[in-house]
N, CA and C atoms as an extended XYZ file, in Angstrom:
354
Properties=species:S:1:pos:R:3:atomname:S:1:resname:S:1:resid:I:1 pbc="F F F"
N        -9.669      -50.204       -0.288 N   MET     1
C        -9.544      -48.817       -0.599 CA  MET     1
C        -9.696      -47.997        0.696 C   MET     1
N        -8.653      -47.230        1.045 N   ALA     2
C        -8.670      -46.453        2.275 CA  ALA     2
C        -9.335      -45.114        2.007 C   ALA     2
N       -10.182      -44.705        2.928 N   THR     3
C       -10.846      -43.387        2.807 CA  THR     3
C       -10.529      -42.559        4.044 C   THR     3
N        -9.327      -42.686        4.544 N   GLU     4
C        -8.927      -41.922        5.717 CA  GLU     4
C        -8.754      -40.453        5.362 C   GLU     4
N        -8.993      -39.623        6.368 N   THR     5
C        -8.752      -38.188        6.209 CA  THR     5
C        -7.253      -37.945        6.303 C   THR     5
N        -6.689      -37.152        5.394 N   PRO     6
C        -5.255      -36.873        5.450 CA  PRO     6
C        -4.881      -36.215        6.782 C   PRO     6
N        -3.666      -36.458        7.268 N   PRO     7
C        -3.236      -35.822        8.523 CA  PRO     7
C        -3.298      -34.307        8.403 C   PRO     7
N        -3.763      -33.679        9.447 N   GLY     8
C        -3.827      -32.217        9.489 CA  GLY     8
C        -5.044      -31.625        8.804 C   GLY     8
N        -5.866      -32.476        8.168 N   ALA     9
C        -7.062      -31.963        7.506 CA  ALA     9
C        -8.119      -31.646        8.551 C   ALA     9
N        -8.720      -30.499        8.444 N   ASN    10
C        -9.743      -30.079        9.390 CA  ASN    10
C       -11.112      -30.311        8.744 C   ASN    10
N       -11.825      -31.295        9.252 N   THR    11
C       -13.141      -31.636        8.693 CA  THR    11
C       -14.252      -30.762        9.270 C   THR    11
N       -13.942      -29.956       10.298 N   ASP    12
C       -14.952      -29.117       10.939 CA  ASP    12
C       -15.024      -27.713       10.347 C   ASP    12
N       -14.243      -27.448        9.325 N   ARG    13
C       -14.225      -26.085        8.815 CA  ARG    13
C       -15.450      -25.800        7.972 C   ARG    13
N       -15.797      -24.534        7.897 N   ARG    14
C       -16.945      -24.124        7.108 CA  ARG    14
C       -16.472      -23.112        6.074 C   ARG    14
N       -17.251      -22.934        5.044 N   LEU    15
C       -16.917      -21.960        4.016 CA  LEU    15
C       -17.559      -20.618        4.368 C   LEU    15
N       -16.739      -19.570        4.458 N   PRO    16
C       -17.279      -18.241        4.769 CA  PRO    16
C       -18.134      -17.714        3.626 C   PRO    16
N       -19.031      -16.838        3.950 N   SER    17
C       -19.890      -16.226        2.928 CA  SER    17
C       -19.120      -15.084        2.245 C   SER    17
N       -19.679      -14.605        1.146 N   ALA    18
C       -19.069      -13.489        0.418 CA  ALA    18
C       -19.023      -12.239        1.289 C   ALA    18
N       -20.051      -12.048        2.103 N   GLU    19
C       -20.092      -10.870        2.983 CA  GLU    19
C       -18.968      -10.943        4.026 C   GLU    19
N       -18.714      -12.157        4.513 N   GLU    20
C       -17.632      -12.321        5.502 CA  GLU    20
C       -16.274      -12.027        4.857 C   GLU    20
N       -16.087      -12.468        3.607 N   PHE    21
C       -14.842      -12.165        2.913 CA  PHE    21
C       -14.638      -10.660        2.769 C   PHE    21
N       -15.679       -9.966        2.394 N   VAL    22
C       -15.598       -8.523        2.237 CA  VAL    22
C       -15.323       -7.842        3.574 C   VAL    22
N       -15.971       -8.318        4.618 N   GLN    23
C       -15.768       -7.741        5.949 CA  GLN    23
C       -14.333       -7.934        6.402 C   GLN    23
N       -13.772       -9.119        6.196 N   VAL    24
C       -12.382       -9.366        6.583 CA  VAL    24
C       -11.441       -8.543        5.739 C   VAL    24
N       -11.723       -8.444        4.439 N   GLN    25
C       -10.857       -7.656        3.547 CA  GLN    25
C       -10.798       -6.204        3.974 C   GLN    25
N       -11.847       -5.695        4.562 N   GLN    26
C       -11.887       -4.293        4.980 CA  GLN    26
C       -11.420       -4.104        6.411 C   GLN    26
N       -11.038       -5.171        7.088 N   SER    27
C       -10.623       -5.074        8.492 CA  SER    27
C        -9.213       -4.510        8.629 C   SER    27
N        -8.936       -3.955        9.792 N   ALA    28
C        -7.607       -3.410       10.072 CA  ALA    28
C        -6.561       -4.532       10.099 C   ALA    28
N        -6.948       -5.695       10.588 N   GLU    29
C        -6.014       -6.822       10.669 CA  GLU    29
C        -5.567       -7.241        9.267 C   GLU    29
N        -6.482       -7.330        8.333 N   PHE    30
C        -6.142       -7.702        6.961 CA  PHE    30
C        -5.315       -6.604        6.305 C   PHE    30
N        -5.660       -5.350        6.608 N   GLY    31
C        -4.862       -4.226        6.083 CA  GLY    31
C        -3.425       -4.279        6.577 C   GLY    31
N        -3.225       -4.658        7.842 N   GLU    32
C        -1.872       -4.805        8.382 CA  GLU    32
C        -1.127       -5.935        7.702 C   GLU    32
N        -1.810       -7.037        7.444 N   LEU    33
C        -1.192       -8.152        6.730 CA  LEU    33
C        -0.771       -7.720        5.339 C   LEU    33
N        -1.638       -7.026        4.647 N   ARG    34
C        -1.330       -6.543        3.291 CA  ARG    34
C        -0.156       -5.548        3.323 C   ARG    34
N        -0.162       -4.638        4.305 N   ARG    35
C         0.944       -3.656        4.421 CA  ARG    35
C         2.272       -4.370        4.706 C   ARG    35
N         2.231       -5.374        5.580 N   SER    36
C         3.449       -6.111        5.896 CA  SER    36
C         4.016       -6.811        4.680 C   SER    36
N         3.140       -7.376        3.864 N   TYR    37
C         3.601       -8.031        2.624 CA  TYR    37
C         4.140       -6.995        1.646 C   TYR    37
N         3.388       -5.967        1.404 N   ARG    38
C         3.801       -4.966        0.407 CA  ARG    38
C         5.069       -4.212        0.826 C   ARG    38
N         5.215       -3.913        2.096 N   SER    39
C         6.409       -3.177        2.526 CA  SER    39
C         7.678       -4.025        2.374 C   SER    39
N         7.512       -5.331        2.296 N   PHE    40
C         8.662       -6.197        2.056 CA  PHE    40
C         8.835       -6.471        0.562 C   PHE    40
N         7.779       -6.886       -0.093 N   ALA    41
C         7.871       -7.370       -1.479 CA  ALA    41
C         8.135       -6.256       -2.483 C   ALA    41
N         7.446       -5.139       -2.397 N   PHE    42
C         7.595       -4.111       -3.417 CA  PHE    42
C         8.998       -3.505       -3.458 C   PHE    42
N         9.570       -3.042       -2.340 N   PRO    43
C        10.901       -2.471       -2.428 CA  PRO    43
C        11.952       -3.500       -2.904 C   PRO    43
N        11.812       -4.722       -2.440 N   LEU    44
C        12.769       -5.747       -2.844 CA  LEU    44
C        12.640       -6.074       -4.321 C   LEU    44
N        11.417       -6.099       -4.822 N   THR    45
C        11.208       -6.348       -6.259 CA  THR    45
C        11.803       -5.228       -7.087 C   THR    45
N        11.568       -4.001       -6.694 N   ILE    46
C        12.114       -2.851       -7.426 CA  ILE    46
C        13.645       -2.877       -7.392 C   ILE    46
N        14.216       -3.178       -6.224 N   ALA    47
C        15.675       -3.233       -6.113 CA  ALA    47
C        16.257       -4.334       -6.996 C   ALA    47
N        15.600       -5.507       -7.023 N   PHE    48
C        16.131       -6.576       -7.843 CA  PHE    48
C        16.002       -6.278       -9.339 C   PHE    48
N        14.884       -5.684       -9.745 N   ILE    49
C        14.744       -5.322      -11.153 CA  ILE    49
C        15.805       -4.299      -11.566 C   ILE    49
N        16.043       -3.316      -10.677 N   ALA    50
C        17.073       -2.321      -10.981 CA  ALA    50
C        18.436       -2.989      -11.080 C   ALA    50
N        18.751       -3.902      -10.203 N   TRP    51
C        20.010       -4.629      -10.227 CA  TRP    51
C        20.121       -5.449      -11.516 C   TRP    51
N        19.058       -6.105      -11.909 N   TYR    52
C        19.065       -6.896      -13.138 CA  TYR    52
C        19.254       -5.987      -14.363 C   TYR    52
N        18.524       -4.867      -14.412 N   LEU    53
C        18.663       -3.946      -15.536 CA  LEU    53
C        20.051       -3.335      -15.600 C   LEU    53
N        20.653       -3.077      -14.449 N   LEU    54
C        22.031       -2.587      -14.419 CA  LEU    54
C        22.955       -3.602      -15.085 C   LEU    54
N        22.787       -4.864      -14.761 N   TYR    55
C        23.590       -5.924      -15.346 CA  TYR    55
C        23.413       -5.967      -16.872 C   TYR    55
N        22.171       -5.898      -17.326 N   VAL    56
C        21.874       -5.923      -18.763 CA  VAL    56
C        22.477       -4.705      -19.450 C   VAL    56
N        22.297       -3.529      -18.863 N   LEU    57
C        22.824       -2.315      -19.457 CA  LEU    57
C        24.358       -2.333      -19.494 C   LEU    57
N        24.967       -2.790      -18.420 N   LEU    58
C        26.435       -2.898      -18.433 CA  LEU    58
C        26.907       -3.885      -19.501 C   LEU    58
N        26.189       -4.974      -19.649 N   SER    59
C        26.555       -5.963      -20.648 CA  SER    59
C        26.461       -5.402      -22.059 C   SER    59
N        25.469       -4.535      -22.295 N   ASN    60
C        25.272       -3.955      -23.639 CA  ASN    60
C        26.175       -2.771      -23.910 C   ASN    60
N        26.379       -1.910      -22.923 N   TYR    61
C        27.045       -0.628      -23.191 CA  TYR    61
C        28.402       -0.454      -22.498 C   TYR    61
N        28.807       -1.369      -21.656 N   ALA    62
C        30.106       -1.245      -20.991 CA  ALA    62
C        30.911       -2.522      -21.173 C   ALA    62
N        31.070       -2.912      -22.434 N   GLY    63
C        31.754       -4.148      -22.761 CA  GLY    63
C        33.189       -4.173      -22.234 C   GLY    63
N        33.853       -3.042      -22.290 N   GLY    64
C        35.238       -2.991      -21.803 CA  GLY    64
C        35.305       -3.277      -20.307 C   GLY    64
N        34.409       -2.663      -19.537 N   PHE    65
C        34.361       -2.901      -18.106 CA  PHE    65
C        33.968       -4.338      -17.793 C   PHE    65
N        32.945       -4.829      -18.454 N   MET    66
C        32.477       -6.194      -18.200 CA  MET    66
C        33.504       -7.229      -18.603 C   MET    66
N        34.348       -6.895      -19.563 N   GLY    67
C        35.380       -7.819      -20.018 CA  GLY    67
C        36.647       -7.789      -19.191 C   GLY    67
N        36.686       -6.923      -18.197 N   THR    68
C        37.878       -6.814      -17.346 CA  THR    68
C        38.124       -8.139      -16.634 C   THR    68
N        39.316       -8.657      -16.803 N   LYS    69
C        39.675       -9.936      -16.175 CA  LYS    69
C        39.960       -9.730      -14.695 C   LYS    69
N        39.432      -10.622      -13.864 N   LEU    70
C        39.656      -10.557      -12.437 CA  LEU    70
C        40.634      -11.628      -11.979 C   LEU    70
N        40.374      -12.841      -12.340 N   LEU    71
C        41.248      -13.977      -12.004 CA  LEU    71
C        41.304      -14.926      -13.197 C   LEU    71
N        42.410      -15.022      -13.835 N   GLY    72
C        42.514      -15.909      -14.998 CA  GLY    72
C        41.527      -15.482      -16.076 C   GLY    72
N        40.652      -16.409      -16.469 N   ASN    73
C        39.631      -16.094      -17.488 CA  ASN    73
C        38.310      -15.615      -16.882 C   ASN    73
N        38.264      -15.403      -15.595 N   VAL    74
C        37.046      -14.926      -14.922 CA  VAL    74
C        37.009      -13.397      -15.030 C   VAL    74
N        35.940      -12.904      -15.663 N   ASN    75
C        35.832      -11.455      -15.836 CA  ASN    75
C        34.671      -10.896      -15.007 C   ASN    75
N        34.518       -9.586      -15.063 N   VAL    76
C        33.481       -8.906      -14.283 CA  VAL    76
C        32.095       -9.392      -14.677 C   VAL    76
N        31.854       -9.587      -15.979 N   ALA    77
C        30.549      -10.049      -16.435 CA  ALA    77
C        30.190      -11.399      -15.828 C   ALA    77
N        31.136      -12.297      -15.766 N   PHE    78
C        30.872      -13.622      -15.196 CA  PHE    78
C        30.529      -13.515      -13.710 C   PHE    78
N        31.279      -12.720      -12.967 N   VAL    79
C        31.047      -12.558      -11.544 CA  VAL    79
C        29.681      -11.898      -11.297 C   VAL    79
N        29.345      -10.859      -12.052 N   LEU    80
C        28.060      -10.197      -11.886 CA  LEU    80
C        26.907      -11.131      -12.309 C   LEU    80
N        27.144      -11.942      -13.327 N   GLY    81
C        26.136      -12.935      -13.734 CA  GLY    81
C        25.868      -13.945      -12.640 C   GLY    81
N        26.912      -14.443      -12.017 N   LEU    82
C        26.733      -15.362      -10.901 CA  LEU    82
C        26.055      -14.662       -9.717 C   LEU    82
N        26.365      -13.393       -9.526 N   ALA    83
C        25.747      -12.638       -8.450 CA  ALA    83
C        24.237      -12.512       -8.658 C   ALA    83
N        23.790      -12.524       -9.915 N   GLN    84
C        22.358      -12.510      -10.188 CA  GLN    84
C        21.686      -13.746       -9.592 C   GLN    84
N        22.313      -14.908       -9.782 N   PHE    85
C        21.750      -16.147       -9.220 CA  PHE    85
C        21.790      -16.115       -7.681 C   PHE    85
N        22.912      -15.652       -7.148 N   VAL    86
C        23.037      -15.600       -5.679 CA  VAL    86
C        21.985      -14.673       -5.071 C   VAL    86
N        21.793      -13.508       -5.669 N   THR    87
C        20.787      -12.593       -5.107 CA  THR    87
C        19.370      -13.169       -5.254 C   THR    87
N        19.117      -13.880       -6.326 N   THR    88
C        17.800      -14.503       -6.488 CA  THR    88
C        17.529      -15.497       -5.348 C   THR    88
N        18.498      -16.348       -5.060 N   PHE    89
C        18.316      -17.308       -3.979 CA  PHE    89
C        18.266      -16.639       -2.609 C   PHE    89
N        19.071      -15.595       -2.411 N   LEU    90
C        19.017      -14.872       -1.138 CA  LEU    90
C        17.668      -14.206       -0.904 C   LEU    90
N        17.112      -13.626       -1.955 N   ILE    91
C        15.817      -12.975       -1.842 CA  ILE    91
C        14.742      -14.020       -1.521 C   ILE    91
N        14.804      -15.167       -2.193 N   ALA    92
C        13.823      -16.228       -1.910 CA  ALA    92
C        13.933      -16.706       -0.481 C   ALA    92
N        15.154      -16.882        0.008 N   TRP    93
C        15.383      -17.311        1.389 CA  TRP    93
C        14.862      -16.255        2.366 C   TRP    93
N        15.199      -15.015        2.109 N   TRP    94
C        14.807      -13.913        2.963 CA  TRP    94
C        13.271      -13.769        3.006 C   TRP    94
N        12.629      -13.877        1.841 N   TYR    95
C        11.161      -13.802        1.812 CA  TYR    95
C        10.543      -14.976        2.572 C   TYR    95
N        11.111      -16.140        2.432 N   SER    96
C        10.603      -17.314        3.142 CA  SER    96
C        10.649      -17.079        4.655 C   SER    96
N        11.733      -16.540        5.148 N   ARG    97
C        11.835      -16.235        6.577 CA  ARG    97
C        10.829      -15.160        6.982 C   ARG    97
N        10.735      -14.118        6.160 N   HIS    98
C         9.790      -13.033        6.449 CA  HIS    98
C         8.363      -13.552        6.501 C   HIS    98
N         7.994      -14.361        5.528 N   ALA    99
C         6.640      -14.915        5.487 CA  ALA    99
C         6.362      -15.816        6.687 C   ALA    99
N         7.318      -16.651        7.032 N   ALA   100
C         7.124      -17.578        8.151 CA  ALA   100
C         7.003      -16.823        9.477 C   ALA   100
N         7.743      -15.731        9.628 N   GLU   101
C         7.723      -15.010       10.897 CA  GLU   101
C         6.614      -13.982       10.994 C   GLU   101
N         6.305      -13.293        9.904 N   LYS   102
C         5.394      -12.155        9.983 CA  LYS   102
C         4.061      -12.367        9.274 C   LYS   102
N         4.083      -12.988        8.091 N   LEU   103
C         2.859      -13.080        7.299 CA  LEU   103
C         2.020      -14.293        7.633 C   LEU   103
N         2.647      -15.447        7.703 N   ASP   104
C         1.908      -16.689        7.927 CA  ASP   104
C         1.097      -16.704        9.227 C   ASP   104
N         1.660      -16.265       10.352 N   PRO   105
C         0.847      -16.275       11.593 CA  PRO   105
C        -0.408      -15.389       11.471 C   PRO   105
N        -0.254      -14.214       10.883 N   LYS   106
C        -1.402      -13.301       10.718 CA  LYS   106
C        -2.423      -13.918        9.766 C   LYS   106
N        -1.964      -14.474        8.662 N   ALA   107
C        -2.885      -15.066        7.676 CA  ALA   107
C        -3.586      -16.291        8.262 C   ALA   107
N        -2.864      -17.072        9.032 N   GLU   108
C        -3.455      -18.277        9.644 CA  GLU   108
C        -4.519      -17.893       10.670 C   GLU   108
N        -4.280      -16.829       11.406 N   ALA   109
C        -5.253      -16.362       12.407 CA  ALA   109
C        -6.540      -15.920       11.704 C   ALA   109
N        -6.413      -15.186       10.627 N   ILE   110
C        -7.583      -14.739        9.872 CA  ILE   110
C        -8.309      -15.941        9.284 C   ILE   110
N        -7.581      -16.854        8.683 N   LYS   111
C        -8.158      -18.038        8.056 CA  LYS   111
C        -8.904      -18.915        9.066 C   LYS   111
N        -8.263      -19.197       10.193 N   SER   112
C        -8.909      -20.068       11.183 CA  SER   112
C       -10.149      -19.411       11.759 C   SER   112
N       -10.126      -18.089       11.933 N   ARG   113
C       -11.297      -17.393       12.458 CA  ARG   113
C       -12.447      -17.452       11.442 C   ARG   113
N       -12.106      -17.311       10.165 N   MET   114
C       -13.168      -17.361        9.131 CA  MET   114
C       -13.732      -18.760        8.982 C   MET   114
N       -12.869      -19.750        9.007 N   GLU   115
C       -13.346      -21.130        8.822 CA  GLU   115
C       -14.019      -21.677       10.071 C   GLU   115
N       -13.627      -21.164       11.222 N   GLY   116
C       -14.217      -21.634       12.468 CA  GLY   116
C       -15.476      -20.886       12.851 C   GLY   116
N       -15.653      -19.742       12.224 N   GLY   117
C       -16.865      -18.948       12.494 CA  GLY   117
C       -16.798      -18.122       13.761 C   GLY   117
N       -15.596      -18.058       14.353 N   ALA   118
C       -15.456      -17.317       15.607 CA  ALA   118
C       -15.224      -15.855       15.361 C   ALA   118
């Protein structure tokens, strides 16, 4: 039975106290991290919900428009429905890039400082 430490596991880390969590939460650095997340996530979430609701409303109340044939049996509703999937994946990809470039480094710096006690 192997009892090796998994690769990348830090056995020297410590658990921060509740006071340290509160102190970090009130810090300017944590506020910047939160602002960076919210300034990306909230507008994009609102835009996607609006786009989704537009699709639903058009499907319910603009049947003639949605039934307009574009190519053969492909109509506007089908194209907009596929666009829902495309935008979902694009948003996920875009958020992944944003998190890796802007959020993760800041969060990792805060985490390592708290666990290391520095």
